[in-house]
C-alpha positions as CSV (number, residue, x, y, z in Angstrom):
1,X,0.0,0.0,0.0
2,X,1.4,3.4,-1.0
3,X,2.2,5.8,1.7
4,X,-0.6,8.4,2.0
5,X,0.3,12.1,1.9
6,X,0.1,14.3,4.9
7,X,-3.4,15.1,6.1
8,X,-4.2,18.5,7.5
9,X,-5.6,18.6,11.0
10,X,-9.2,19.9,11.4
11,X,-9.3,23.1,13.4
12,X,-12.4,23.4,15.6
13,X,-13.5,27.0,15.9
14,X,-16.0,27.9,18.6
15,X,-19.3,29.7,17.8
16,X,-18.0,32.7,19.8
17,X,-14.9,33.0,17.6
18,X,-16.9,32.6,14.4
19,X,-19.3,35.3,15.6
20,X,-16.5,37.6,16.5
21,X,-14.9,37.1,13.1
22,X,-18.1,38.0,11.3
23,X,-18.7,41.1,13.4
24,X,-15.0,42.2,13.0
25,X,-15.1,42.0,9.2
26,X,-18.5,43.6,9.0
27,X,-17.3,46.6,11.0
28,X,-13.9,47.0,9.3
29,X,-15.5,46.6,5.9
30,X,-18.2,49.2,6.7
31,X,-21.1,46.8,6.4
32,X,-21.8,47.8,10.0
33,X,-21.3,51.5,9.7
34,X,-19.8,53.8,12.4
35,X,-22.4,54.8,15.0
36,X,-24.7,52.0,14.2
37,X,-26.5,50.5,17.3
38,X,-26.1,46.8,17.8
39,X,-28.5,44.6,19.8
40,X,-27.9,41.1,21.0
41,X,-31.4,40.0,20.0
42,X,-31.1,41.1,16.3
43,X,-27.5,39.9,16.0
44,X,-28.3,36.5,17.5
45,X,-31.1,36.2,14.9
46,X,-28.9,37.3,12.0
47,X,-25.9,35.1,13.0
48,X,-28.2,32.2,14.1
49,X,-26.4,31.8,17.5
50,X,-27.4,32.3,21.1
51,X,-27.5,35.7,22.8
52,X,-24.7,34.5,25.1
53,X,-22.5,33.8,22.1
54,X,-23.2,37.2,20.7
55,X,-22.5,38.8,24.0
56,X,-19.1,37.2,24.2
57,X,-18.3,38.3,20.7
58,X,-19.4,41.9,21.4
59,X,-17.1,42.0,24.5
60,X,-14.3,40.8,22.2
61,X,-15.0,43.6,19.8
62,X,-15.1,46.1,22.6
63,X,-11.6,44.9,23.7
64,X,-10.4,45.4,20.2
65,X,-11.8,49.0,20.2
66,X,-14.3,48.3,17.4
67,X,-17.4,48.9,19.4
68,X,-18.3,50.8,22.6
69,X,-20.9,49.9,25.2
70,X,-23.2,52.7,26.0
71,X,-24.9,52.5,29.5
72,X,-28.6,51.7,29.3
73,X,-28.5,51.8,25.5
74,X,-26.4,48.9,24.3
75,X,-23.6,48.6,21.8
76,X,-22.5,51.1,19.2
77,X,-20.0,50.7,16.3
78,X,-16.9,52.8,16.8
79,X,-16.8,56.2,15.1
80,X,-13.3,57.3,14.3
81,X,-12.7,60.7,15.8
82,X,-10.0,63.2,15.1
83,X,-8.5,62.3,18.5
84,X,-8.6,58.6,17.7
85,X,-6.8,59.3,14.4
86,X,-4.2,61.4,16.1
87,X,-3.5,58.8,18.7
88,X,-3.3,56.0,16.1
89,X,-1.0,57.8,13.7
90,X,1.4,58.9,16.4
91,X,1.5,55.4,17.9
92,X,2.0,53.9,14.4
93,X,4.8,56.3,13.7
94,X,6.7,55.1,16.7
95,X,6.0,51.4,16.3
96,X,6.5,51.2,12.5
97,X,9.6,53.3,12.5
98,X,11.2,50.9,15.0
99,X,10.0,48.0,13.0
100,X,11.4,49.4,9.7
101,X,14.8,49.9,11.3
102,X,14.8,46.3,12.8
103,X,13.9,44.8,9.4
104,X,16.9,46.4,7.9
105,X,19.1,45.1,10.7
106,X,17.6,41.6,10.2
107,X,18.2,41.7,6.4
108,X,21.9,42.7,7.0
109,X,22.6,39.4,8.9
110,X,22.8,37.2,5.8
111,X,22.1,36.9,2.1
112,X,19.2,34.5,2.9
113,X,17.6,37.0,5.3
114,X,18.1,39.9,2.9
115,X,16.5,37.9,0.0
116,X,13.6,36.8,2.2
117,X,12.9,40.4,3.3
118,X,13.1,41.7,-0.3
119,X,10.8,39.0,-1.5
120,X,8.2,39.5,1.2
121,X,8.0,43.3,0.9
122,X,8.2,43.3,-2.9
123,X,5.3,40.8,-3.0
124,X,3.3,43.0,-0.5
125,X,3.9,46.1,-2.6
126,X,2.9,44.3,-5.8
127,X,-0.3,43.2,-4.1
128,X,-1.0,46.8,-3.1
129,X,-0.3,48.0,-6.6
130,X,-2.7,45.4,-8.1
131,X,-5.4,46.4,-5.6
132,X,-5.0,50.0,-6.6
133,X,-5.3,49.1,-10.3
134,X,-8.5,47.2,-9.4
135,X,-9.9,50.3,-7.7
136,X,-11.9,48.5,-5.0
137,X,-11.5,50.6,-1.8
138,X,-11.8,47.6,0.6
139,X,-9.1,45.7,-1.2
140,X,-6.8,48.7,-1.4
141,X,-7.2,49.2,2.4
142,X,-6.5,45.6,3.2
143,X,-3.4,45.5,0.9
144,X,-2.2,48.7,2.5
145,X,-2.6,47.2,6.0
146,X,-1.0,43.9,4.9
147,X,2.1,45.8,3.8
148,X,2.5,47.6,7.1
149,X,1.7,44.3,9.0
150,X,4.5,42.6,7.0
151,X,7.0,45.1,8.2
152,X,5.9,44.6,11.8
153,X,6.2,40.8,11.4
154,X,9.6,40.9,9.6
155,X,11.0,43.0,12.5
156,X,11.2,39.8,14.6
157,X,10.4,41.8,17.7
158,X,7.8,39.8,19.6
159,X,6.7,42.4,22.1
160,X,6.5,45.0,19.3
161,X,4.2,42.7,17.4
162,X,2.1,42.1,20.5
163,X,1.6,45.8,21.0
164,X,0.6,46.3,17.4
165,X,-1.8,43.4,17.6
166,X,-3.8,45.2,20.3
167,X,-4.7,48.1,18.0
168,X,-4.5,46.5,14.6
169,X,-8.2,46.3,14.0
170,X,-8.5,50.0,14.7
171,X,-5.6,50.6,12.4
172,X,-7.5,48.8,9.6
173,X,-10.3,51.2,10.0
174,X,-7.9,54.1,10.2
175,X,-6.1,53.0,7.0
176,X,-9.5,52.6,5.1
177,X,-10.5,56.1,6.2
178,X,-7.1,57.6,5.2
179,X,-6.9,55.8,1.9
180,X,-10.5,57.0,1.0
181,X,-9.1,60.6,1.0
182,X,-6.5,59.9,-1.6
183,X,-7.8,61.1,-4.9
184,X,-5.9,58.7,-7.1
185,X,-5.2,55.1,-6.0
186,X,-1.8,55.0,-7.6
187,X,-0.7,57.7,-5.2
188,X,-1.0,55.2,-2.4
189,X,1.6,53.0,-4.0
190,X,3.8,56.0,-4.5
191,X,3.5,56.7,-0.8
192,X,4.9,53.3,0.1
193,X,7.5,52.7,-2.6
194,X,10.3,54.9,-1.0
195,X,9.8,53.1,2.3
196,X,10.1,49.6,0.7
197,X,13.1,50.8,-1.4
198,X,14.9,52.1,1.7
199,X,14.4,48.8,3.6
200,X,15.5,46.7,0.7
201,X,18.7,48.7,0.0
202,X,19.6,48.5,3.7
203,X,19.2,52.2,4.8
204,X,17.9,51.8,8.3
205,X,17.9,55.6,9.1
206,X,16.1,56.5,6.0
207,X,13.6,53.7,6.4
208,X,12.7,54.9,9.9
209,X,12.4,58.5,8.8
210,X,10.2,57.6,5.8
211,X,7.9,55.6,8.0
212,X,7.5,58.5,10.4
213,X,7.0,60.9,7.5
214,X,4.4,58.7,5.8
215,X,2.4,58.2,9.0
216,X,2.6,61.8,10.0
217,X,1.6,63.4,6.6
218,X,-1.3,61.0,6.0
219,X,-2.3,61.2,9.6
220,X,-2.5,65.0,9.6
221,X,-4.7,64.9,6.5
222,X,-7.1,62.5,8.1
223,X,-7.1,64.4,11.4
224,X,-7.8,67.7,9.6
225,X,-10.7,66.1,7.6
226,X,-12.3,64.6,10.8
227,X,-12.0,67.9,12.6
228,X,-13.8,69.7,9.8
229,X,-16.6,67.0,10.0
230,X,-16.8,67.3,13.8
231,X,-17.0,71.1,13.5
232,X,-19.9,70.9,11.0
233,X,-21.8,68.4,13.1
234,X,-21.5,70.6,16.3
235,X,-22.4,73.8,14.5
């Protein structure tokens, strides 16, 4: 009898995890828009799970910063404020600049490491370029996030990655909001090309500086836009 090939193990995923996954993607994609009120009863009917399962998933979303619990009212989808945007871009500037520098240091250790870093980042940038050509905003935002997440992962810094993980769902919403303000999708690729080039050629100082510049410039644009919206709403 011929030897059978490897069989993949079956991963059991709880109803709570599945419900959280559905809610997370619905919020990040905008299918559940900012400010929308969420009720356990309606969600349990839509997801075909118990209210207890929905409640657990909602608490997970609250921990990730995607929804807020309003006393005596229920749950509401997060609305990105100018303060939120400022906090996220300043935090990203620090974390991602450190990550960019560490990726360069990692790539300098050996030819194999350098080739791996170049291949991973080139692939991520090409995916972003393809998404921009396609013109679908959700795909552009996800490819944009994936490129930044790749830099974090390639840094090899476990605690840095753990801190990024705590806010990455909020960062996905932030990136989608920021990218929506760019008039031409190809400009998004142009914003990231110098950063990838600096990392690939081994310029740690420039990579860190470009990371800060990119986050700060795009962050200030988003903050300004949100402040204008908030001023109009309060007038």
